[in-house]
C-alpha positions as CSV (number, residue, x, y, z in Angstrom):
1,M,-58.3,20.6,10.8
2,I,-58.3,17.9,13.5
3,S,-62.0,18.1,14.0
4,A,-62.6,18.2,10.2
5,V,-60.5,15.0,9.6
6,F,-62.3,13.3,12.5
7,K,-65.7,14.2,11.1
8,V,-64.8,13.1,7.6
9,M,-63.7,9.6,8.8
10,W,-66.8,9.3,11.0
11,L,-69.1,10.2,8.1
12,R,-67.3,7.7,5.9
13,L,-67.9,4.9,8.4
14,W,-71.5,6.0,9.2
15,R,-72.5,5.9,5.5
16,D,-71.1,2.4,5.1
17,K,-73.7,0.4,7.1
18,G,-71.9,-2.9,6.4
19,A,-68.6,-1.6,7.8
20,L,-70.4,0.0,10.7
21,I,-72.1,-3.3,11.7
22,L,-69.0,-5.3,11.3
23,A,-67.0,-2.8,13.3
24,F,-69.2,-3.3,16.4
25,I,-70.4,-6.9,15.9
26,L,-67.2,-8.7,15.0
27,P,-65.2,-7.8,18.2
28,G,-67.6,-9.6,20.6
29,F,-68.1,-12.5,18.2
30,I,-64.4,-13.1,17.7
31,F,-63.7,-12.9,21.4
32,A,-66.5,-15.4,22.2
33,I,-64.9,-17.9,19.7
34,F,-61.4,-17.4,21.1
35,A,-62.6,-17.8,24.7
36,A,-64.7,-20.9,23.9
37,I,-61.8,-22.6,22.0
38,F,-58.8,-21.8,24.2
39,S,-60.1,-21.3,27.8
40,N,-60.0,-25.0,28.6
41,A,-56.9,-25.9,26.6
42,S,-54.5,-28.3,28.3
43,G,-51.6,-30.6,27.6
44,G,-48.2,-30.2,25.9
45,D,-44.6,-29.7,26.9
46,L,-44.0,-26.3,28.3
47,D,-41.0,-24.2,29.2
48,L,-42.3,-23.3,32.6
49,R,-41.2,-20.5,34.9
50,V,-41.6,-21.9,38.4
51,S,-41.0,-20.5,41.9
52,M,-40.2,-22.7,44.9
53,A,-40.2,-22.3,48.7
54,L,-38.9,-24.8,51.2
55,T,-40.5,-24.4,54.7
56,S,-39.9,-27.9,55.9
57,E,-36.8,-29.1,57.8
58,A,-37.3,-32.7,56.9
59,P,-34.1,-34.3,55.4
60,A,-35.9,-35.8,52.4
61,S,-37.6,-32.5,51.6
62,A,-34.4,-30.5,51.9
63,A,-32.6,-33.0,49.6
64,F,-35.3,-32.9,47.0
65,A,-35.3,-29.1,47.0
66,K,-31.5,-29.1,46.6
67,K,-31.7,-31.4,43.7
68,L,-34.3,-29.2,42.0
69,E,-32.0,-26.2,42.2
70,T,-29.5,-27.9,39.9
71,H,-31.5,-30.4,37.9
72,A,-35.0,-29.0,37.5
73,P,-36.6,-29.6,34.1
74,F,-38.0,-26.1,34.3
75,S,-36.8,-22.6,35.0
76,L,-36.7,-22.5,38.8
77,T,-36.6,-19.4,41.0
78,T,-36.2,-19.8,44.8
79,H,-35.0,-18.1,47.9
80,K,-34.4,-19.3,51.4
81,D,-36.7,-16.7,53.0
82,W,-39.7,-17.3,50.7
83,D,-43.0,-18.7,52.0
84,T,-46.5,-19.3,50.7
85,A,-47.2,-15.5,50.5
86,H,-44.2,-14.8,48.3
87,I,-44.9,-17.7,45.9
88,S,-48.6,-16.7,45.6
89,E,-47.7,-13.1,44.9
90,R,-45.2,-14.0,42.2
91,V,-47.7,-16.3,40.4
92,R,-50.5,-13.7,40.8
93,L,-48.4,-11.0,39.2
94,G,-47.3,-13.3,36.4
95,Q,-43.6,-13.3,37.4
96,D,-43.8,-17.1,37.3
97,D,-46.3,-19.4,35.6
98,V,-46.8,-21.6,38.7
99,G,-45.2,-22.1,42.1
100,F,-45.0,-24.7,44.8
101,I,-44.1,-25.0,48.5
102,I,-42.5,-28.0,50.1
103,S,-44.0,-27.7,53.6
104,G,-44.0,-31.3,54.8
105,D,-41.9,-34.4,54.9
106,L,-41.6,-36.1,51.5
107,S,-41.0,-39.4,53.2
108,A,-44.6,-39.2,54.6
109,P,-46.6,-38.1,51.6
110,E,-50.0,-38.8,53.2
111,A,-49.8,-35.3,54.7
112,Q,-49.7,-33.7,51.2
113,P,-46.2,-32.1,51.7
114,I,-46.2,-30.1,48.4
115,S,-48.6,-27.3,47.8
116,I,-48.9,-26.0,44.2
117,I,-49.9,-22.4,43.7
118,K,-51.6,-21.9,40.3
119,D,-53.1,-19.2,38.2
120,H,-56.6,-20.0,36.8
121,S,-55.5,-19.0,33.3
122,R,-52.6,-21.4,33.5
123,E,-54.3,-24.6,34.7
124,V,-52.1,-26.6,32.3
125,A,-49.0,-25.2,34.0
126,A,-50.0,-26.7,37.3
127,T,-50.8,-30.1,35.7
128,V,-47.5,-30.2,33.8
129,L,-45.6,-29.3,37.0
130,M,-47.2,-32.0,39.0
131,G,-46.2,-34.5,36.3
132,Q,-42.6,-33.4,36.3
133,L,-42.3,-33.4,40.1
134,R,-43.8,-36.9,40.2
135,Q,-41.2,-38.1,37.7
136,L,-38.3,-36.6,39.7
137,L,-39.6,-38.1,43.0
138,A,-40.0,-41.5,41.4
139,A,-36.4,-41.3,40.2
140,Q,-35.3,-40.4,43.7
141,N,-37.3,-43.3,45.1
142,E,-39.6,-41.0,47.0
143,A,-43.4,-41.6,47.1
144,A,-45.2,-39.9,44.2
145,G,-48.8,-40.8,44.6
146,P,-51.9,-38.7,43.8
147,D,-52.2,-37.5,47.4
148,L,-48.7,-35.8,47.3
149,F,-50.0,-32.4,46.1
150,E,-52.4,-29.8,47.3
151,L,-53.6,-27.2,44.9
152,H,-54.2,-23.5,45.7
153,S,-55.1,-20.5,43.7
154,A,-52.8,-17.4,43.6
155,L,-55.8,-15.1,42.8
156,P,-58.2,-13.6,45.2
157,S,-61.4,-15.6,45.7
158,H,-63.7,-12.9,44.5
159,D,-61.9,-12.8,41.1
160,S,-61.8,-16.6,40.6
161,T,-65.2,-17.8,41.7
162,A,-67.6,-15.2,40.4
163,Q,-67.3,-16.2,36.8
164,K,-68.0,-19.3,34.8
165,D,-64.4,-19.8,33.6
166,P,-61.7,-17.6,35.2
167,S,-59.3,-18.2,32.4
168,V,-61.5,-16.3,30.0
169,T,-60.1,-13.1,31.5
170,Y,-56.9,-13.7,29.7
171,Y,-58.6,-13.7,26.3
172,I,-60.3,-10.4,26.8
173,G,-57.0,-8.5,26.4
174,A,-55.6,-11.1,23.9
175,T,-58.6,-10.8,21.5
176,A,-59.1,-7.1,22.0
177,I,-55.6,-6.1,20.9
178,L,-55.7,-8.6,18.0
179,F,-58.9,-7.1,16.7
180,L,-57.8,-3.5,17.3
181,L,-54.6,-4.0,15.3
182,F,-56.5,-5.4,12.3
183,S,-59.2,-2.7,12.6
184,A,-56.7,0.2,13.0
185,M,-54.6,-1.0,10.1
186,Q,-57.6,-1.0,7.8
187,G,-58.6,2.4,8.9
188,A,-55.1,3.9,8.5
189,A,-54.9,2.6,4.9
190,I,-57.2,5.4,4.0
191,S,-54.2,7.7,4.3
192,L,-52.6,6.1,1.3
193,N,-55.7,6.8,-0.9
194,E,-55.6,10.4,0.2
195,R,-51.9,10.7,-0.6
196,K,-52.5,9.2,-4.0
197,N,-55.4,11.5,-4.8
198,G,-53.6,14.6,-3.7
199,I,-56.1,15.3,-0.9
200,S,-53.4,15.3,1.8
201,D,-51.5,18.1,-0.1
202,R,-54.5,20.3,-0.1
203,L,-55.0,19.7,3.7
204,L,-51.5,20.6,4.6
205,V,-51.6,24.3,4.9
206,G,-48.9,24.9,7.4
207,P,-45.7,23.4,9.0
208,V,-47.9,21.4,11.5
209,G,-50.4,20.3,8.9
210,A,-49.3,16.6,9.0
211,V,-49.5,16.6,12.8
212,K,-53.0,18.0,12.8
213,M,-54.2,15.6,10.0
214,L,-52.8,12.5,11.7
215,T,-54.0,13.6,15.1
216,G,-57.6,13.8,13.7
217,K,-57.2,10.3,12.3
218,F,-55.6,9.0,15.5
219,L,-58.4,10.3,17.6
220,F,-61.0,8.7,15.4
221,L,-59.3,5.4,15.3
222,T,-58.7,5.5,19.0
223,L,-62.4,6.2,19.7
224,I,-63.6,3.4,17.4
225,G,-61.0,1.0,18.9
226,S,-62.0,1.9,22.5
227,L,-65.6,1.2,21.7
228,Q,-64.6,-2.2,20.1
229,A,-62.6,-3.1,23.2
230,T,-65.5,-2.1,25.4
231,I,-67.8,-4.4,23.5
232,I,-65.3,-7.3,24.1
233,V,-65.3,-6.5,27.8
234,A,-69.1,-6.4,27.8
235,V,-69.3,-9.8,26.2
236,G,-66.8,-11.2,28.7
237,H,-69.0,-9.9,31.5
238,F,-72.5,-10.8,30.3
239,V,-71.7,-14.0,28.4
240,F,-68.8,-15.5,30.4
241,G,-69.4,-14.0,33.8
242,V,-66.2,-12.0,34.1
243,P,-66.7,-9.6,37.1
244,V,-66.2,-5.9,36.3
245,S,-67.9,-4.3,39.3
246,G,-65.7,-1.4,40.6
247,L,-63.2,-1.9,37.7
248,I,-64.9,0.3,35.1
249,P,-62.4,3.3,35.3
250,L,-59.4,1.0,35.1
251,L,-60.9,-1.0,32.2
252,A,-61.7,2.2,30.4
253,L,-58.1,3.2,30.7
254,A,-57.0,-0.2,29.4
255,C,-59.4,0.0,26.4
256,I,-58.2,3.5,25.5
257,G,-54.6,2.7,26.0
258,A,-54.7,-0.5,23.8
259,A,-56.7,1.4,21.1
260,A,-54.3,4.3,21.2
261,L,-51.2,2.1,20.7
262,A,-52.9,0.1,17.9
263,S,-54.0,3.3,16.1
264,A,-50.6,4.9,16.3
265,L,-48.9,1.8,15.1
266,A,-51.3,1.6,12.2
267,L,-50.7,5.2,11.2
268,F,-46.9,4.6,11.4
269,V,-47.1,1.6,9.1
270,A,-49.3,3.6,6.7
271,S,-46.7,6.5,6.7
272,M,-44.0,4.0,5.7
273,S,-46.0,2.3,2.9
274,A,-45.8,3.4,-0.7
275,S,-49.1,1.9,-1.8
276,T,-52.3,0.3,-0.5
277,A,-51.3,-3.1,-1.6
278,Q,-48.0,-2.8,0.2
279,M,-49.8,-1.5,3.3
280,N,-52.2,-4.5,3.3
281,T,-49.4,-7.0,3.0
282,V,-47.1,-5.4,5.6
283,S,-49.9,-4.8,8.1
284,T,-51.2,-8.4,7.8
285,F,-47.7,-9.7,8.4
286,I,-47.1,-7.4,11.4
287,V,-50.5,-8.1,13.1
288,L,-50.1,-11.9,12.7
289,L,-46.5,-11.9,13.8
290,F,-47.2,-9.6,16.9
291,S,-50.3,-11.6,17.8
292,A,-48.5,-14.9,17.5
293,I,-45.5,-14.0,19.7
294,G,-47.3,-11.5,21.9
295,G,-49.8,-14.0,23.3
296,S,-53.0,-13.3,21.4
297,M,-53.1,-16.6,19.6
298,V,-51.4,-18.9,22.2
299,P,-50.7,-18.0,25.8
300,R,-47.1,-16.9,26.2
301,F,-46.3,-19.4,29.0
302,M,-46.6,-22.1,26.4
303,M,-43.8,-20.6,24.4
304,P,-40.0,-21.1,24.8
305,D,-38.4,-18.7,27.1
306,W,-36.5,-16.8,24.4
307,L,-39.8,-16.3,22.5
308,Q,-41.5,-15.0,25.6
309,N,-38.8,-12.4,25.9
310,I,-39.2,-11.2,22.3
311,G,-43.0,-11.1,22.8
312,Q,-42.5,-8.2,25.3
313,L,-41.7,-6.0,22.4
314,T,-45.2,-6.3,21.0
315,P,-48.3,-4.3,21.8
316,N,-50.2,-7.5,22.4
317,Y,-48.1,-8.3,25.4
318,W,-48.7,-5.0,27.1
319,A,-52.5,-4.9,26.3
320,I,-52.8,-8.4,27.8
321,E,-50.8,-7.4,30.8
322,G,-53.2,-4.4,31.3
323,F,-56.5,-6.3,31.0
324,Y,-55.4,-9.4,32.9
325,G,-53.8,-7.3,35.6
326,I,-57.1,-5.6,36.2
327,L,-59.5,-8.5,35.8
328,A,-57.5,-11.4,37.3
329,R,-54.6,-10.1,39.4
330,G,-56.5,-7.3,41.0
331,Q,-53.8,-4.8,40.3
332,T,-54.3,-1.0,40.9
333,T,-53.6,1.9,38.6
334,A,-50.3,2.5,40.4
335,E,-49.3,-1.1,40.1
336,L,-50.0,-1.0,36.4
337,L,-48.1,2.3,35.8
338,Y,-45.5,0.5,33.7
339,V,-48.2,-0.8,31.4
340,W,-49.8,2.7,31.0
341,L,-46.4,4.2,30.2
342,V,-45.9,1.7,27.4
343,L,-49.4,1.9,26.0
344,F,-49.7,5.7,26.0
345,G,-46.1,6.6,25.7
346,G,-45.7,4.2,22.8
347,A,-48.7,5.7,21.1
348,I,-47.2,9.3,21.4
349,I,-43.8,8.2,20.0
350,L,-45.3,6.3,17.1
351,L,-47.7,9.1,16.2
352,S,-44.9,11.6,16.2
353,M,-42.8,9.4,14.0
354,A,-45.8,8.9,11.6
355,A,-46.4,12.7,11.4
356,F,-42.7,13.4,10.7
357,I,-42.5,10.7,7.9
358,S,-45.8,11.7,6.4
359,H,-44.8,15.4,6.3
360,R,-41.5,14.5,4.5
361,M,-43.2,12.2,2.0
362,M,-46.0,14.6,1.2
363,R,-43.5,17.4,0.5
364,V,-41.5,15.3,-2.0
């Protein structure tokens, strides 16, 4: 039954040439638009997560660091034993939006006593942090001229210089999961038509009939979604210069994982919907909500801290973490294990719930 359901869905897509073209042309087109619009965005008041290290023994520097620990206008994390390597690693892994090291004497700013560690996808965070530090230094009657800061990248040089705009890497995952959710929701809506026409009842010929039928649909939607995500990665590489050499296996895992979670979520929503109209309304609301708070529409570091925490409950957050971890942070399969557990584990749980609900509803 699994192969039969898969074949039926494929033939339905193949015969609809318009839908076939849109399924494989729109992903890359939408990603290109998102990347072009948002990759150079800057400005605004941000609720930043900032890490700080003090490696200077100068009295003025120590006093300023002490003041920041209690009066910083951002969320500050620091430790007495941290150095440049610790700050760079925290920014690279996304634990903080930006970081800085006070390594010189603030009373002699000509030596650039503050080094800011930035992520290329969060250029605006470094800019905002510099402005806030200048204001605090001015209030403390310390020098706050343009030569006070030295900028450094937290990412390896081979990831940040080989492409035209490093921040584009963020929007690969952000756009991919946004499109996959919309595409999967549309494909899963077919289940409601089958239920209405009684086709599902004829296919359920055993206690595991619902599982087999949904598994076939799940495999089809996951395959199509994986291909769509691959197209987005290809556009990022060939149009925007995102380096993918040596990363193909990891990127394939991210594409499949994101597609699997989006497909399982879509089938779960379909199993809970009573009609196609209800499915369309609910699915649109869910996709837009998840994409807004999960980071697909606006980078999460631009959001309030409480909204960033809620965003971790969305598939968008985990898909972005996977793609960005691979392409920008240089993380390995083991380092991204927590991402794979959420993507694939979440897909299995949602698919099982969808099968259970569908079986109950079809037997009513």
